[in-house]
C-alpha positions as CSV (number, residue, x, y, z in Angstrom):
1,M,46.5,-19.4,0.6
2,L,46.9,-16.3,1.6
3,F,47.8,-16.2,4.9
4,T,51.8,-16.0,5.9
5,L,52.0,-12.0,4.9
6,L,51.1,-10.1,7.7
7,L,53.6,-11.9,10.1
8,T,56.6,-12.3,8.0
9,V,56.2,-9.4,5.9
10,T,59.3,-7.0,7.6
11,A,61.0,-9.9,7.3
12,A,61.6,-9.6,3.6
13,G,65.1,-8.6,2.1
14,I,66.5,-9.5,5.5
15,L,66.2,-13.6,4.3
16,G,68.7,-14.0,1.1
17,G,68.2,-16.8,-1.0
18,S,70.4,-18.6,-3.8
19,A,70.9,-16.7,-6.8
20,A,67.5,-18.0,-8.5
21,A,66.8,-15.9,-11.5
22,A,63.5,-14.2,-10.9
23,E,61.8,-12.0,-13.8
24,I,59.2,-9.4,-13.4
25,V,56.5,-11.2,-15.7
26,A,53.7,-8.8,-14.4
27,S,53.4,-5.4,-12.2
28,F,49.9,-4.5,-9.9
29,D,48.4,-1.7,-8.4
30,P,48.4,-1.5,-5.2
31,A,46.8,1.8,-4.6
32,A,43.9,0.4,-6.5
33,G,43.4,-3.0,-4.0
34,E,45.5,-5.1,-7.0
35,F,47.1,-8.0,-4.8
36,P,47.5,-11.1,-6.8
37,E,47.2,-13.9,-4.4
38,G,46.0,-17.3,-6.3
39,I,47.7,-18.1,-9.9
40,A,46.7,-21.0,-12.9
41,V,48.0,-21.2,-15.9
42,G,45.9,-22.6,-19.1
43,P,46.9,-25.4,-21.7
44,H,48.3,-22.3,-24.1
45,G,50.4,-20.8,-21.3
46,A,47.8,-18.1,-20.4
47,L,48.6,-16.6,-17.2
48,F,45.4,-16.1,-14.9
49,V,45.4,-14.2,-11.5
50,G,43.4,-13.8,-8.5
51,L,43.4,-10.5,-6.6
52,A,41.9,-11.5,-3.6
53,P,40.6,-7.9,-2.5
54,L,39.1,-7.1,-5.4
55,G,37.0,-10.4,-6.4
56,E,38.0,-10.5,-9.7
57,V,39.8,-13.4,-12.3
58,R,42.1,-11.9,-15.0
59,R,43.8,-13.6,-17.5
60,L,47.2,-12.6,-18.9
61,G,47.9,-13.3,-22.0
62,V,51.1,-14.9,-23.6
63,D,50.5,-11.3,-25.5
64,G,50.9,-9.0,-22.3
65,A,47.1,-8.6,-22.8
66,S,45.3,-8.3,-19.4
67,T,41.3,-8.8,-19.8
68,T,39.1,-9.7,-16.5
69,V,37.4,-13.0,-17.0
70,H,35.4,-12.6,-13.5
71,R,34.7,-10.2,-10.8
72,F,32.9,-12.1,-7.8
73,P,31.4,-10.3,-5.1
74,P,34.6,-9.7,-2.1
75,G,32.2,-10.0,0.3
76,T,33.7,-8.9,4.2
77,S,36.2,-11.2,4.7
78,G,38.9,-9.1,2.8
79,F,39.4,-12.3,0.7
80,G,37.2,-12.4,-2.5
81,V,39.2,-15.6,-4.3
82,L,42.3,-17.3,-3.3
83,G,43.1,-20.7,-5.2
84,L,43.1,-21.2,-8.7
85,A,43.9,-23.9,-11.0
86,A,43.7,-24.7,-14.6
87,D,42.7,-28.2,-16.7
88,R,43.4,-29.1,-20.4
89,Y,40.8,-27.6,-22.1
90,G,40.7,-24.3,-20.4
91,S,38.7,-24.2,-17.8
92,V,39.7,-22.3,-14.7
93,Y,38.7,-23.2,-11.1
94,V,38.2,-20.8,-7.9
95,A,37.6,-20.7,-4.1
96,V,36.1,-18.1,-3.3
97,P,35.7,-18.1,0.4
98,S,33.1,-15.4,0.5
99,T,30.8,-14.2,3.1
100,D,27.9,-13.5,0.7
101,P,26.2,-16.7,1.0
102,A,25.3,-16.8,-3.2
103,A,29.3,-16.4,-4.0
104,H,31.1,-19.0,-1.2
105,G,32.0,-22.0,-3.0
106,V,34.3,-23.3,-6.0
107,W,33.3,-21.9,-9.4
108,E,34.4,-23.1,-13.0
109,L,34.9,-20.7,-15.3
110,P,34.6,-22.4,-18.4
111,V,36.2,-21.2,-21.7
112,R,32.8,-20.7,-23.2
113,G,29.4,-20.2,-21.1
114,R,28.5,-19.1,-17.8
115,A,30.4,-18.9,-14.5
116,R,29.1,-21.8,-12.0
117,R,29.1,-23.0,-9.2
118,L,30.0,-26.5,-8.4
119,P,27.1,-28.4,-6.3
120,G,27.7,-28.7,-2.7
121,S,30.9,-26.2,-2.7
122,D,28.8,-23.9,-1.1
123,R,29.1,-26.3,2.4
124,I,33.2,-26.0,2.6
125,V,33.8,-23.8,5.4
126,F,36.8,-21.9,3.9
127,P,38.0,-23.7,0.0
128,N,41.9,-22.5,-0.3
129,G,44.0,-24.7,-2.6
130,I,43.0,-26.3,-5.4
131,A,44.0,-29.9,-7.0
132,I,43.5,-31.3,-10.2
133,A,43.2,-35.4,-10.5
134,P,43.0,-37.0,-14.2
135,R,39.5,-37.5,-15.3
136,G,38.9,-34.3,-13.5
137,T,38.1,-34.8,-10.3
138,L,38.7,-32.2,-8.1
139,Y,40.2,-32.0,-4.3
140,I,39.8,-28.6,-2.7
141,T,41.7,-27.6,1.1
142,D,39.5,-26.7,3.8
143,S,41.8,-24.5,5.7
144,V,40.2,-23.8,8.7
145,L,37.5,-27.2,9.1
146,G,41.1,-28.5,9.1
147,A,40.2,-30.9,5.6
148,I,39.7,-31.7,2.0
149,W,36.7,-32.1,-0.4
150,R,37.0,-34.2,-3.3
151,V,34.2,-32.8,-6.7
152,P,34.5,-35.6,-9.0
153,R,33.7,-34.5,-13.0
154,E,29.9,-33.4,-13.0
155,G,29.8,-34.6,-9.4
156,S,29.1,-32.4,-6.3
157,A,31.4,-31.9,-3.4
158,T,31.8,-34.1,-0.5
159,L,33.7,-34.1,2.4
160,W,37.1,-36.8,1.6
161,L,39.6,-36.5,4.2
162,Q,39.0,-34.6,8.0
163,D,42.4,-35.8,9.8
164,E,45.0,-34.5,12.5
165,T,47.7,-33.9,10.2
166,I,45.7,-31.5,8.5
167,A,44.7,-29.3,11.3
168,G,45.3,-26.0,12.2
169,T,46.2,-24.5,15.6
170,G,45.5,-21.6,15.6
171,E,49.4,-20.3,15.9
172,L,49.6,-17.7,13.2
173,N,46.7,-16.0,13.7
174,A,47.2,-16.2,17.5
175,L,50.4,-14.1,16.8
176,L,48.7,-12.3,14.8
177,G,46.6,-11.0,17.6
178,E,43.4,-13.1,16.7
179,N,41.4,-13.8,19.8
180,P,40.1,-17.1,20.3
181,P,42.6,-17.4,17.1
182,T,40.6,-19.4,13.8
183,P,42.8,-22.8,12.6
184,L,44.5,-22.8,9.2
185,G,46.1,-26.0,8.5
186,A,45.5,-27.4,4.8
187,N,46.8,-25.0,2.4
188,G,48.0,-25.2,-0.7
189,I,47.9,-28.5,-2.6
190,A,49.3,-30.8,-5.2
191,Y,48.3,-33.6,-7.1
192,R,51.0,-36.5,-8.4
193,N,51.2,-39.9,-8.9
194,G,48.3,-41.0,-7.0
195,R,49.2,-38.9,-3.6
196,L,48.1,-35.1,-3.2
197,L,50.6,-33.5,-1.6
198,V,49.0,-30.6,1.0
199,A,50.6,-28.0,3.0
200,N,49.7,-27.3,6.3
201,T,49.9,-23.6,7.4
202,D,49.7,-23.6,11.5
203,R,51.9,-26.9,11.5
204,K,53.9,-26.4,9.2
205,Q,54.4,-29.4,7.9
206,V,53.8,-31.2,4.1
207,V,51.9,-34.1,3.9
208,A,51.2,-37.0,1.6
209,I,47.8,-38.6,1.0
210,P,47.7,-41.5,-1.3
211,V,44.2,-41.7,-3.6
212,E,43.2,-45.4,-3.2
213,H,41.6,-47.3,-6.3
214,D,38.7,-46.5,-4.7
215,A,39.1,-43.0,-4.2
216,A,39.7,-43.2,-0.7
217,A,41.7,-41.4,1.5
218,G,44.8,-43.7,2.4
219,P,46.7,-43.0,5.7
220,P,48.3,-39.6,5.7
221,E,52.4,-39.4,6.4
222,V,54.0,-36.1,7.3
223,L,56.6,-35.7,4.9
224,H,58.4,-32.8,6.5
225,R,58.1,-30.0,9.0
226,F,60.2,-27.0,8.9
227,A,61.2,-26.2,12.2
228,G,61.5,-21.9,12.2
229,P,58.6,-20.5,14.2
230,L,58.0,-18.7,11.7
231,D,58.3,-21.4,8.4
232,F,54.4,-20.8,8.0
233,L,53.1,-22.4,4.7
234,D,51.3,-21.2,2.0
235,G,51.4,-22.2,-1.9
236,I,52.7,-25.5,-3.2
237,A,53.4,-27.3,-7.0
238,V,55.0,-30.5,-8.2
239,D,57.2,-31.2,-10.7
240,I,56.7,-33.9,-13.1
241,V,58.8,-36.1,-11.0
242,G,57.1,-35.4,-7.3
243,N,59.6,-32.7,-6.1
244,A,57.8,-30.5,-4.2
245,Y,58.4,-26.3,-4.3
246,L,56.9,-25.3,-1.6
247,V,55.9,-21.3,-0.6
248,V,57.5,-21.1,3.2
249,A,57.7,-18.0,5.5
250,G,56.5,-15.9,3.0
251,T,59.5,-14.9,1.9
252,Q,60.9,-18.1,0.1
253,L,60.6,-20.5,-2.2
254,V,61.8,-23.9,-0.9
255,R,62.0,-27.3,-2.8
256,L,61.7,-30.3,-1.0
257,D,63.6,-33.9,-2.9
258,H,61.1,-36.4,-3.5
259,L,63.9,-39.1,-3.0
260,T,65.9,-37.9,-0.2
261,G,63.4,-35.3,1.4
262,E,66.3,-32.8,1.8
263,A,64.5,-29.2,2.1
264,R,66.8,-26.5,-0.4
265,V,65.6,-22.8,-0.4
266,V,65.8,-22.3,-4.1
267,A,64.9,-18.5,-4.3
268,G,63.7,-15.3,-1.4
269,A,64.0,-12.0,-1.0
270,V,67.1,-11.2,-2.8
271,D,65.7,-12.8,-5.8
272,G,62.4,-10.7,-5.7
273,L,60.3,-12.1,-4.1
274,R,57.6,-9.9,-1.9
275,V,55.4,-12.1,0.2
276,P,55.0,-15.2,-2.6
277,T,51.6,-16.6,-2.2
278,S,50.7,-19.1,-4.7
279,L,52.8,-20.8,-7.7
280,A,52.3,-22.7,-11.2
281,F,54.0,-24.5,-13.8
282,G,54.4,-23.1,-17.1
283,T,53.0,-25.2,-19.7
284,R,54.3,-23.8,-23.2
285,A,57.1,-26.1,-24.3
286,T,59.2,-22.9,-23.9
287,A,58.1,-22.4,-20.2
288,K,57.3,-25.5,-18.7
289,R,60.0,-25.4,-16.8
290,T,59.1,-21.9,-15.4
291,L,57.6,-21.5,-11.8
292,Y,55.2,-18.5,-12.0
293,L,54.6,-16.9,-8.8
294,T,52.3,-14.2,-7.2
295,N,53.8,-11.5,-5.2
296,F,50.9,-10.3,-3.0
297,S,53.3,-7.6,-1.3
298,P,52.0,-6.1,1.9
299,P,49.5,-4.0,2.4
300,P,49.5,-0.7,3.5
301,L,49.8,-0.4,7.2
302,V,52.0,-3.4,6.7
303,A,54.4,-1.7,4.4
304,L,55.1,0.6,6.9
305,A,57.8,-1.1,8.4
306,F,59.9,-1.1,4.9
307,G,60.6,2.7,5.1
308,A,58.6,6.0,3.1
309,G,59.2,5.4,-1.2
310,A,60.5,1.7,-0.4
311,L,57.3,-0.5,-1.1
312,P,57.7,-3.5,-2.7
313,E,55.2,-3.8,-5.9
314,P,52.6,-6.6,-6.7
315,G,52.8,-8.3,-9.3
316,I,54.0,-11.7,-10.8
317,V,57.8,-13.3,-11.0
318,A,58.8,-16.5,-13.3
319,I,61.7,-18.4,-11.7
320,H,63.5,-21.2,-14.1
321,V,63.7,-24.6,-12.3
322,P,65.4,-27.7,-13.5
323,L,62.8,-30.2,-14.4
324,P,58.6,-29.2,-16.0
325,G,55.6,-29.0,-14.0
326,P,53.5,-32.2,-15.2
327,P,50.9,-31.8,-17.7
328,L,47.5,-30.4,-17.1
329,P,45.0,-32.9,-15.9
């Protein structure tokens, strides 16, 4: 899900937010390469976070204990792990866009047993966001291909939808100086009430895709398009009634109302957001109205824009919202 950080980090601290109260629940060491990207919350409230450059998935228990669940070879891309998702049984699914062919794909980390790569997922060009639908079906965004892949429980990954609405344009990477620029389309993804909501990074738009009764993809619909020149999208999560929460411009948490389509800034840099990338709802009774966001924080070279001694620490922040998230599938 990490695509907004290099360009927009210098705006952090300039853009404001609402008066949302953000609580820091975990901090990481940037000197050790501990930059958190993907996040998921297990059925008993444990946080699972992917440290992208290290290729590590860590479990943060409700008692505060931290353990490494699995370590993937990071390859040479700088991204070892991206999107995470958890199911009701406690399994964690991890998108691994590695340059190592033996690691590339989507992996299941079960509560018991060994990690396994989902069949066919090695064919996904750039696995990024993961959503879990009822009966355990996984939907994975392919940011470079501009597509969504589908993996039924105990099945193999197949290309489910490739469409212009979720395709990238290369705009972000062109601004970053890449030539030719890699397109970055479908990124964050969430499932609710028979449809998928997808955040398209380059096109700065949220797309709704119905899941038909025969499991085919219905016609995509653009729900909202952000107008700012730096409003590149990253992670997305939905609450129990379908309101969407998005990471926008690398500095903001924005709520998209499911009835009116109105977009409203919920939190920003003044609320403790430091290059947020991914988000997930809590699952315990006391935390179901809590959104957990990963603060990737700027990498060392970009951090120079903040000045000496002002480097924000990477970590996880908790922000309370009015409605809970849906139950784990």
